[in-house]
C-alpha positions, -999 to +999 in steps of 0.1 A: +000+000+000+013+034-009+011+060+019+000+094+006+020+124+015-007+150+007-029+141+037-018+136+073-013+104+093-032+106+126-010+098+156-026+096+190-003+102+220+021+122+198+037+139+229+044+105+244+077+087+241+071+065+211+045+089+196+071+117+196+098+096+180+075+081+154+061+115+145+096+128+141+105+099+118+075+105+096+081+142+093+117+135+083+104+114+055+081+141+041+048+129+056+022+151+072+013+143+108-019+152+127-010+146+163-034+145+193-025+142+230-041+152+263-008+162+279-018+146+312+004+149+343+012+112+348+048+124+345+064+158+339+043+177+314+073+199+305+090+169+290+059+164+268+058+201+258+095+199+249+088+169+227+061+190+209+086+218+204+109+194+187+080+184+164+073+220+152+071+217+114+050+230+086+037+194+081+028+189+118-006+198+133-012+194+170-046+192+187-049+189+224-077+165+235-085+133+254-093+102+234-117+091+261-139+120+252-163+108+225-172+143+213-135+152+208-128+121+188-159+126+167-147+161+158-113+149+148-127+121+126-153+144+110-131+175+107-098+161+093-089+140+063-067+109+070-065+073+060-040+059+084-041+059+122-012+051+146-028+047+179-003+051+207-022+071+233-028+051+265-023+053+302+010+036+306+028+019+335+021-013+354+025-001+390+004+030+386-026+008+377-027-001+414-031+035+424-054+048+397-071+020+379-098+042+365-073+061+344-066+028+326-102+021+319-109+056+307-079+058+283-071+023+274-107+009+271-131+038+264-104+057+245-096+028+222-133+021+218-138+057+206-110+052+180-125+020+167-159+036+164-143+064+144-128+039+121-162+024+114-174+056+098-142+065+079-124+046+053-093+038+072-067+019+052-047+008+083-049+011+120-016+005+137-021+003+175+001-002+206-002-033+227+024-045+251+046-074+261+028-072+294+000-094+279+023-124+283+022-121+321+044-147+338+045-169+307+070-197+314+076-205+277+103-184+262+107-167+238+072-152+239+054-159+206+023-142+192+005-176+193+011-181+230-019-182+254-022-148+270-054-149+291-037-146+325-026-109+328-005-100+358-018-064+360-047-042+351-025-025+325-019-058+308-056-067+309-065-035+291-039-041+264-052-077+259-087-062+257-075-038+230-063-068+209-097-084+213-116-052+204-095-046+174-099-082+161-137-079+165-139-046+147-117-060+119-140-090+117-172-070+117-163-039+097-133-050+077-109-026+094-072-035+086-055-034+120-021-043+133-013-047+170+022-041+183+035-058+214+063-035+225+091-049+247+106-025+273+113+005+251+141+029+261+161+058+247+164+096+246+133+117+255+120+085+273+095+081+301+106+092+336+086+063+351+108+037+334+135+022+356+165+034+336+153+070+337+143+068+374+177+053+383+194+082+365+172+108+383+180+092+416+217+092+410+218+129+403+197+136+434+222+115+455+195+089+463+197+051+464+181+032+435+156+005+445+160-028+426+131-052+428+149-085+424+155-095+461+192-091+454+190-126+438+216-123+410+215-160+402+178-157+394+177-122+382+149-105+363+153-105+325+140-078+301+140-076+264+152-040+263+144-024+229+159+008+216+135+034+204+149+037+168+145-001+164+109+003+175+101+032+151+119+017+121+098-015+126+066+005+128+075+025+097+080-007+077+047-022+089+028+010+082+024+004+045+016-033+050-020-036+063-032-072+069-049-087+039-062-119+056-097-124+068-103-108+092-076-082+084-059-082+118-024-092+129-002-089+160+035-086+161+061-087+188+086-058+186+115-066+209+153-069+208+151-107+208+180-107+233+169-104+270+194-089+294+197-095+331+184-065+350+218-061+368+237-062+335+214-034+323+221-014+354+259-018+350+256-008+314+237+023+324+264+032+350+290+028+322+270+049+298+267+078+323+304+075+330+311+080+293+287+109+290+300+127+321+337+118+318+339+104+353+331+073+372+294+067+380+282+041+405+247+038+419+239+033+455+218+001+453+191-012+476+175-046+468+138-052+475+112-079+467+095-081+433+065-057+431+029-070+425+022-069+387+059-072+377+069-102+356+102-121+360+111-123+323+103-108+289+117-123+257+103-116+223+102-141+195+104-118+165+104-144+137+070-133+125+081-096+124+113-105+104+093-126+080+070-097+074+095-068+071+130-084+069+141-063+099+156-072+132+163-048+161+201-044+162+210-017+188+231-030+216+222-018+251+256-002+255+250+020+225+214+027+232+220+036+268+249+059+258+225+078+235+201+081+264+229+092+288+241+119+263+206+132+259+199+132+296+231+151+305+225+177+278+187+181+285+190+184+322+224+202+320+242+178+343+280+177+349 
């Protein structure tokens, strides 16, 4: 499918981490972007505003609004011309779902429903939407495959993402909406989310605070994560954008991960080294070990065979390189020395 450059691509959550980077990629390739975001205060709004400043471009249009508001979504769908939607807006974070579950229902359930309803009335050629590796829960079979049983979510966040996949499948079946779900695996990089561990650890280091590591200090049975650099995520998304499903119903799900899980402690040591390189001095975190938190999973590991078969691309950024890019950005952005 050819992606038109004379009409915009709708990106929800454009001021979010992945939404910002994907919008930037599309703009660099000459596409028009219509971005929406509610700029909520789940984390520092100034970071989101600075992302938007970096998106200022003649081909970028921003509309502030909440996807859970049906009237707002109706106005967007009726007032603008677009054929492709990249739906990334969602209430993120596993642990926050214990504190504010309603935010997840509002954004991830009602919000996604509003997007799907909008697709019914508009001839959408492709809906690319964010799911999450969290849907796998504490799956013991590794690597995680798209065909695995995923009906035992370990958090409300995971349950909402699994619900999104079911909703999208149903709308594809009933209304022939080409939809592709993306199960992201622990995305990191510059302009990332402050609630993510690597960002939080860096914040704590510069405040002179201890970092809390939820692995019981058990290095032999450490947590594993399939850390995936943001550019590998957006490049995969771009390649999938012009490839809407053609099966019946036209719905597919893909893992997007690094396909190389790392021990949490190895990742932490790599972050220390990356900050040391960026600052030109030795960095070592003060570490405190605590039990695993409710909702956390012990391992994430993406089988990306299906993704490679579809687009011929494998994520290739090593954590040392990706974390160095993050460290350089952090030191520059927050003016650290």
